[in-house]
N, C-alpha and C positions, 0 to 999 in steps of 0.2 A: 707292208705297213701294218699288218695285223698279227704278226708273230709275237704273242705275249711272252714268249720264253726268252727273247733276246734283249728285253729291256723292261724296266719297271712300268707298270700300267697305272692309270689313275684309279682312285677308289670309286665307289658306286655313284659318286656325284657325276662322273663322266663315263665310267665303265659299266656296261650293263650287267645285270645279274644273269644267272644261268637261264632264267625263264624269260628274260627281256629280248626284244627283237631289235637288232641293230643293222641298219642298212649301209652306213658308211663308218669309217674309223672315228671313234668318239674323240680322238685327239683334235680333230678339226672343230668339233663342238667346243672343246676347251679353248682353242685359238679364238673363236668368235667371242666367248665369254671374257677372255682377257682383253680383247679389243674394247668390249663394252665397259669393263671395269677400269681400264686405263692403267692398270698396274698388276704385276704378278701377285703381289701380296694381297691386294683387295680381291682378286679373283679367287685366291686360295681360301680367304675368309668366307666369301659367298658360297664357295663349293664345299666348304668344310673339309679341306684336304691340306696336307703340308705344302708349304711354298716350294720346297725343294722338288716335290713331285711335279708341280706345275712347271717349274723351270726345266726339269729334265725332259718332259714331254714336248715342250716348245722347242727346246734345243734339238730333240730328235726330228721333229718336223722340219726344222731349218736344215739339218743334215741331209734329210731325204730329198728336200727341194734343191739343195745346193745354193740356197740364197738365204740371207737374213730376212726374217719376217718383221722383226721389231728393232727399233733403236732403243737402247736402255738410257734413260735419263735419271737425274737426281729425284725427279718427282714421279717416275713410273716408266711406262713404255709408250712409244708412238710407232705407228706403222711405217715401214720402209716403203719405198715406191713399189717394190714387188708385192709387199703385203697389201697395199692399197689396191693393186690390180686383182689380187686373189679374193678380197673380201666380198664384193657383190656376187661373184660366181658361187662362192661357198655359202653365202646366206641363202641364195635361191636353192642350192643343192640341199642344204639342211632342211629348209621348209618343205621341199618335195619329198625328201626322205622321211620326214615326220609324218606327212600325209599318207605316204605309201605304207609306213609301218602301222599307222592307225587303221587303214583299210584292211591290212592283213589281219590285225588283231580282231577286228570287228566283223570279219567276213561271215562268220556263222553265228555270231552272238549279238547281243544288244550293244548300242553305242556306249562308250566309256570315255572318261576324260573331262577336263574342265572346259567350260564355255563362259566367256566373260561378256556380259551384256550390259550396255549403257542405257539409261532411261531418263527421259525428261522428267522434271519434278511433277508435271501435270499428269504423267502416265503412271506414277508410282502407286497411287491409292487404288486405282481400278485395274491395275495390270500386274503388278509385281507378285502379289499373293497368288493370283490365278495361275500365272506362269510357273511359279515355284511348285504349286500342288500338282500341276499337270506333268512337269518334268519328274517329280518324285514318284508319281504313279506309273508313268509310262517308260521312264528311262532311269531306273535306280542307280545305274553305273555312272551317270553324268553328274558332275559337281557344277552347280550353277553359281556363278560369281556376278552379282548385280552391283552396278555403280550408277549413282544419280549425279546428274550434272546438266548445266545449261547446254543448249544445242551447239554453240560454238566450242565449248570445252570438249564435248563428245566427238565432234568432227575432228578436232586436233588429235584426240586419243586414237581415233580410228586411223588417222593418217600415220601416226607413230607406231601402230601396231600394238597398242596397249589394250585394245578391245577386239573381240571377234566381230561384234555387230552392235548397233545402237539405234534406238528410236530417236530420230532427229527431225528438226523442222527445215523445210526448204521453202523458199519464198515464191517460186514459180514452177510451173509444170516443166519448163525447159531444164530446170536445175535438178530434176529428179534423177535423170540419167538411168543407171542400171540398178538403182535402189528399188525396193518393193513399196508401192504406194499403200498406206494403211488407212489414211483418213484425210478428208478435206475439212479445214476448220475456217469458218468465216471470221473476219476481224470484227470486233465490237468496240464501241466507245463505252468506257466504264467511268461512272461517277457516283457521287453520294446518293444514297437510296431516296432521300426526300426531294431530289432535284426534279422539277417539273418537265425537264427536257426528255425524261425517260417515260413519258406517258404513252409513247408509241414504241413498238418493238423494233422499228427501223429508223435510221437517221441518215440523211443524204450527206455525202462526203463534203459538199460545199458548206454545210452547217458547221463544220469543224473550224472554219476560217475565223481566226481571232480568239478561239478558245484557249485558255491556259492549259498546256499539255504537259503530261508527265511521261517521258519517253526515254529509251536508251540513249546513252551518249554515243558519239561517233568514235571508232568505226563499228557499225552494227548493221547486219543485213536488213533488219526491219526498219531501222532508222533511215538507211540509204533508200529503201523502197518508198518510204513516206515522203522523203525529200523530193525524190523523182516525181512521185504522183502529184505533190503539191505544185511543182513547177509546171507539170503537164496540164493539170486541171485548173490552174490559176487560184489555188487555195492558199491562204496565208496561215502557215503553221507557227503558232507562238509557243515556244518551249519555255515553260515556267520552271520545271525541274528536270534534271537528268537522273535516271535511276536504272541500273543495268539488270535488275531481275524483276519478274512479274510481281513477286510478293512485295518487294520494296515499293514498286509503283502503286500497288493497291493500298499499302499503308499510307503513303503520301496522299493519295486521292481521299481516303477515309478521313484524313486530318484536314481536309479542305484545300489541298495544294493544287487542285486542278483535275484534269481528266486523263485517263490512260487509254491507250489503243492496244488491245490484246486479243488473243484467241480465247474465248470464254467457253468453258465446257458447262453443260446443263448441271445446275446444282452446285457449281464450284465456288460461287461468290457467297461471302458471308452476308449477314443481315444489314451491314452498314452500306452495302454497295448495290448498284443497279447497272444494267447494261442495255445497249441497243445495237443491233447489227448495222454496220456501215454499208450503205447501198449507193447506187448511182455513181460509181459502179460498186458491185459487190466485190469485196477484197477477200481472197482466200489464202491460207497458208497450207502447207502439205506435210502431214506426218508420214515419214517414210522409215523403213527398216534398211539401213545402209550397212555394208559389210567392209571390213578392213582389207585393203589390197596387200597388206604386209603379213597377214596370218594365213596359215593353210586352212583350206575348207575341209574339216574333218567330218566323219560320219555323225559325231555328236553335234557339231555346230550346224550341219545340214538339218538334223532333226529338230534342234531348237528353233532354227529359222522357220521350219514348217509349222511348228506349234505357235509361234508368235503370229504368223500370218493367219492361221486358223482361229486364233483367239481374239484377234483384233476386232474391236467394236467399231460401229460407224463413227463414233467420236471417242478420242482417247484423252 
């Protein structure tokens, strides 16, 4: 399967250069890329190689397997039953091969490669620049790709394998799982700065009963938690406005639309707003560093993870 003299080989998009390290036949990487693209022509465009070369190498794999891998249709290709059976095994094999190749390349040197990190909007100001500077100083061979998003969006991207790791919010200690706990953030009631309700630093949960609230719409983990707590504590939550981002909630609150319930960082509110910690009971959310189960843990990603954990402040 690796005799390059007996058949045309892919170009550098799938075939390694003389100095690259290949663990398995790159044609299987091509197979996975065709699956993702859904057609030979789209895969050829993405890989910047002739479609005829893509077709030849897929045909060669099918000849070597003695089975068809794809059904050709008018709109592209779909996996045969045989191809469906091979795909998960090959995906795992390719991920392991990439991880092994990375370990071999970095055995005696500094980590190299791209690490994709997701961040909550609240973490960007106090965390992104610090992390970038530390990676640049300590790991010049690592390309840091930072992505900002809401916690639910980042969780979805982790699940899909589009991120190596991400700082996300979890609503309970039980939900932290294998993630790395970075900070505990108490929930606050947020309202207009002139509101006399904020004369005290704390406010009991029962005092929220009947207040017009600006909260995320369902389904949302925080909303579900608040609904459950209200039923458990006998508190009437009156939803005035549904807004699905903290910034949207703050703007509605500043305009007199009600009160938000959010994790408030020191110095993060503008002069229009005030907050008080919700107590009796104290409600916490947890900032964690979660990693994707679908991406290989490379030396570069391990080192970036170590940096994030060492740089994390008590409040993010």
